[in-house]
N, C-alpha and C positions, 0 to 999 in steps of 0.2 A: 733360348731354345729356338725361337722363331724370329726371323729378321726380314723385313721388307725394305728394299733399297731402290728408291726412284721408280716405284711401280706405277705404270700408266695402263689404263684400259678404256677403250672407246667402243661403242656400238654404233656403227655408222658415224653420223655427225655428233652423236651424244658422247661427250668426254666424261666418263663416270669417275675414274680415278686419275688424278692429275699430279703424279709425283709423290707417292706415299712412302715415307720413311718411318718405320716403326720397329721397336724391339720389344719382345716379350721374354722376360727372363724365366729360366726353368723354375717350376714350382710356384709361380705367381699367378694371380688372377687379373687379367686385363679385360676391362669392360670398354666397349666402343659405343659412344653415344652420338646422336645426331638425328636430324629430322628424316622423314620419309624421303626416299629418292636421293640420299646423299652418298650412296655407294657402300653402305655397311655390309649388305649381303654379298655384293660382288667381291668385296675384299675377302670375306671368308671363303668364297668359292675359289678365288685365286690361290689362297693358301692350300686348299684341298686339291688343287689341280683340276677342278671341274671347269674352270674358266682360265684361259691362258692369257697372261698380260701381254700387251703390245710391246712394252719396254720395261726394263728394270729386272731385278732379281728377287726371288723369295728363297730364303735359306732355312733349313731345318737342321739344327746342330751343324751348321756350316756346310751342309750339303744342299746343292741346288735342287729344288723340288721338281724341276722340269726334267732332270736326268736321273732321279731316284728310281729304284726298282718299285714298280707300282704297288704290288700286293704287300710288300714289306712296309712300304710307306704308309698305306692306308690302315694297316693293322695297328699302327701307333695311335690312331684317332678314335674317339667316341663322339657321338653327335646327338644332341637333343634338338629336334626340329620344332619350328614355331607352332605348327598345328598338331604336334604329337606324331603324325605320320605313322600311326599304327595300322597294321594289316587287319581289316575287318573280318576276313575269313579265317584267321588263325586265333586260337586261344591265347590268352595273355602270356602263358609261359613260353610258347613258341615265338611270340613277338620278342620277348626279352632275350631268348636264346638264338635269335635269328642268325647272328654271325657265328655263334658256336656250332650251329648245325650245318653251316654252309661255307664257312671261311677256310682259309688255307690250313689252319690247325683244327680240322673238324673233330668234334667230340662225339662220343657215343650218346645216343638219345637220352638214356637214363642219367648220365653225368651232366648233360646240358640242362636237363629239367631240374636237377638238384641245384645247379649253379643259379638257374633262373629263380627258383624259389628263395634261395639265399639272398639274391639281390633284391627281390621283392620285399623280403623281410627288412632289408636295410633301408628301404624307402617307406617303411611303415605299413606294408600290406601283407596280410596273412596268407598262408598257403592255399586257403579256400578260394582266393582270387585267381589262382593259376589256371584253372580250367574254364573260367568265364571268358566271354568274348568282349572286345572293347566297347561295343554298343551297350553292354549291360552295366558299364561303369560311369560314374560321374566324371565331369571334366577334370576335376582335381585328381581323381584316381587315375585317369588316363595319362595325365601329365607325370604322375609318379611312375607309372609303367614305362613311359618313355625315358624317364631318368634311369630306371633300372636297366633298360636296354642299353643306354649310353655307357654304362659302367660295367656291363656284363663281362667284357673281355679284359677288364682291368687296363684300360688304355693309359698311355702316358700324357695324352693331350685330349682335352674335352672341349668341344664347341657347344655353346648354348645360344640358340637363335630365338630371341624374345621369349624367355622361359616362362614368364607369367602372363602372357597374352590370354585374355578371355577368362581369367580367374578372379574370384572376389578377393578383397584385400586380405582376409584371414588366410585363405589358401595360398595366395601369393607369398605371404610371410612364411608359411610352412615350406614351400618350394625353395625360397631363398635360403632358409636355414639349412635345408637338406643339401643344397648345392654347396654351401660354404663348408659344412661338415665333411661331406664326401670328398671334395677337392683337397681339403686339408689332410684327411685321413690317408688318401691315396698318394699324396705328394704330387698330384697331377698339375700340369700347366693348363690353365683355362683361358679361353677367349669367349666373351659374351657380347652380343649386340642387343641393345634394349633401349626403349624409350622411358622405361619405368625408373624414376630416380630413387625410389625406395629400394629396388633391386640393386642399383648401382652402389648405394651406401652399405648394403648388406653383404655383397659378395666381392666387391672390387678391392684389389690392392692398388692398382693403377687404373687411370681413366684416360682415354683418348677421345677428343672431340673431333668428329669428322663433319666437314661442311664443304659442299660443292667440290668434292673429290680431293680435298686436302685436309691434313691434320692441322686443326687450328690451335690445339693445346693438348699437351700430354704431361701427366704428372701423377703423383700419389693422390689417392682419393682424399687424404687428409688435407691436401692443399687446394682442392677443387673449389670449395666455397669462398676461399680468400683470393682466388685469382681475379685480376682486374680485366681479363679478356672479356669484351662485351658479348661475344658470341656464346661463351660458356655461361655467363651470368643470365643472359636472356633465356637460354635453353633450360637451365636447371631450375629456374624460377617460373618458367612457363609464361613469360611476358609476351604480350602481343606486339609491343613496341620494341624496336631494336634493329640491329643490322640483319637479322634473319627475317626474310620476307615471308609472311604467311601466305599460303595459296588461298586465293579468294574465288 
């Protein structure tokens, strides 16, 4: 469903992506791992068209994202942002229904609220949460609200940006399980960027290791532990010694 071919992106003299080739098959969950500053977020932004590559092509169902009709293109995506990115001034249900109330296929307010409550229920939150504000919720509940918003319009493709950042191990496990269940139920295609190896093992079908703007290794998650690639081994085991230089 998603294909990157020879994608390069620089910011001034900083070459962030240096020839990315990557395929994400329809209905699968691709997780991109790598250290901070390796280009993971820039890669996602390129796919979404928020950042334009200097060279290379990005295809969605064989259509170049650069020439796709913008509203129809973005309508296919859902996004869970790293920090949740909820609107503090809106009650929870309006956060979840944000696209439904303002998108190209605008829904009546009552219908949008009903959908929002249904999606909140899907992520384990009762209807009493709908009229609360984000600041009244715990970090784990806020993350669930963000997940409900990501799936509110039943997108074909969902991006997850560090979905468990800031959560304790138990809540991280809950979010990982929800992501896996929802992506499977919806038949959606998923792309996730994360440092959390527990998340990788819980939600990935395939894994790509990004280092210094290049894909070092890509394959099924079941083969990740057995690969002899020293970059992958150092990263997944959190070793200080190896080819990946730690910032000091």
